[in-house]
C-alpha positions in Angstrom: 75.4 115.5 127.7 79.2 115.6 127.8 80.8 118.7 126.5 84.3 119.5 125.4 85.7 122.7 123.8 87.9 122.7 120.8 89.3 124.9 118.0 88.8 124.3 114.3 92.2 123.6 112.7 91.0 123.2 109.1 88.0 122.3 107.0 88.2 120.1 104.0 85.2 118.9 101.9 82.7 119.4 104.7 84.9 117.7 107.4 86.4 119.8 110.2 89.6 118.8 112.0 89.2 120.0 115.6 91.9 120.2 118.2 90.8 119.5 121.8 92.8 119.8 125.0 93.1 116.5 127.0 92.9 117.2 130.7 93.0 115.1 133.8 90.2 115.4 136.3 92.8 115.5 139.1 92.6 119.2 139.6 89.0 118.8 141.0 89.9 115.9 143.3 90.5 116.5 147.1 93.2 113.8 147.4 95.3 114.7 144.4 98.5 115.4 146.5 98.7 111.7 147.6 97.5 110.1 144.4 99.7 108.2 141.9 97.3 109.0 139.0 97.8 112.7 139.7 101.5 112.3 139.6 101.4 110.5 136.3 99.0 113.1 134.8 101.4 115.9 135.8 104.3 114.0 134.3 102.6 113.4 130.9 101.1 116.9 130.9 98.2 118.2 128.7 98.2 116.9 125.2 96.2 118.1 122.3 94.0 115.6 120.6 92.5 115.9 117.1 89.1 114.7 115.9 87.5 114.8 112.5 83.8 115.6 112.4 81.1 116.7 110.0 81.3 120.4 109.9 78.4 122.9 109.8 78.8 125.2 106.8 79.3 128.2 109.1 82.5 127.0 110.6 85.9 128.5 109.6 89.4 127.6 110.6 90.3 129.2 114.0 86.7 129.1 115.3 86.2 127.9 118.9 83.6 125.2 119.0 81.7 123.0 121.4 81.6 119.3 120.9 78.7 117.5 122.6 78.5 113.8 123.1 75.4 112.0 124.1 75.9 110.2 127.5 73.9 107.1 126.4 76.1 106.7 123.3 79.2 107.1 125.4 78.0 104.5 127.9 77.0 102.1 125.1 80.4 102.5 123.4 82.2 101.9 126.7 80.1 98.8 127.3 81.0 97.5 123.9 84.7 98.2 124.0 85.3 97.1 127.6 82.3 94.8 128.4 82.6 92.3 125.6 86.2 91.4 126.2 85.5 91.2 129.9 82.6 88.9 129.4 84.8 86.8 127.1 87.5 86.6 129.7 85.2 85.6 132.5 83.2 83.2 130.4 86.3 81.6 129.1 87.7 81.2 132.6 84.5 79.6 133.9 84.2 77.3 130.9 87.8 76.1 131.2 87.6 75.7 134.9 84.5 73.6 134.7 85.8 71.4 131.9 89.5 70.8 132.6 90.8 72.6 135.7 92.9 75.6 136.5 95.5 75.5 133.7 92.7 75.2 131.1 90.8 78.0 132.8 93.8 80.4 132.3 94.1 79.4 128.7 90.4 79.6 127.9 90.2 83.0 129.8 92.8 84.5 127.4 91.0 82.9 124.5 87.7 84.4 125.6 89.4 87.8 126.1 90.8 87.7 122.5 87.5 86.5 121.1 85.6 89.2 123.0 88.1 91.8 121.7 87.6 90.6 118.1 83.8 90.8 118.4 84.1 94.2 120.0 86.3 95.5 117.2 83.9 94.2 114.6 80.9 95.7 116.3 82.7 99.1 116.9 83.5 99.3 113.2 79.8 98.7 112.3 78.8 101.3 114.9 81.2 103.9 113.5 78.6 104.9 110.8 75.9 105.3 113.4 75.3 109.1 113.9 74.5 108.5 117.6 78.3 107.9 118.1 79.4 111.1 116.4 79.7 114.4 118.4 77.5 117.3 117.6 79.5 120.4 116.8 78.3 124.0 117.4 80.2 127.3 117.3 80.7 128.8 120.7 78.2 131.7 121.2 75.5 130.4 118.8 72.3 128.7 119.7 69.6 129.4 122.3 70.3 131.3 125.5 70.2 128.0 127.5 72.7 126.3 125.2 75.0 129.3 125.4 74.9 129.5 129.2 75.4 125.7 129.6 78.2 125.6 127.0 80.0 128.8 128.1 82.2 127.1 130.6 83.3 124.4 128.2 83.9 127.0 125.4 86.1 129.0 127.7 88.2 126.0 128.8 90.0 125.5 125.5 93.6 126.7 125.6 
């Protein structure tokens, strides 16, 4: 289960607008001093992201919350968004290369990439209504003792 902390900005008609803090994982990496990604992350800084979610009735503006994402849903979504275009790219390149040579392989690879992206977008729109792809929201400090202890670190990270 992936967890992220946030703060409720507003609640409108049962939907909460929650701000989260985007962070780089560079602070936990041993080679961050010599890494270009760490340099870029420090250049762009920490940005706040906003997400709209179905809100439990107990939430109020200003409440700290814990967003929980199912790992399997995250993996499935990533496979959909990245995998289908990649499969289209490789499939197009193989097909073009077998049928007409290198120039056709390049053209059909880009065609396959575009086709895979269109299919991925269509499937992602259909999956947007699937509750598995929506985060669960819980106020920090509520729930069972195990939930509180496992979510405490994430709840305390918001800032």
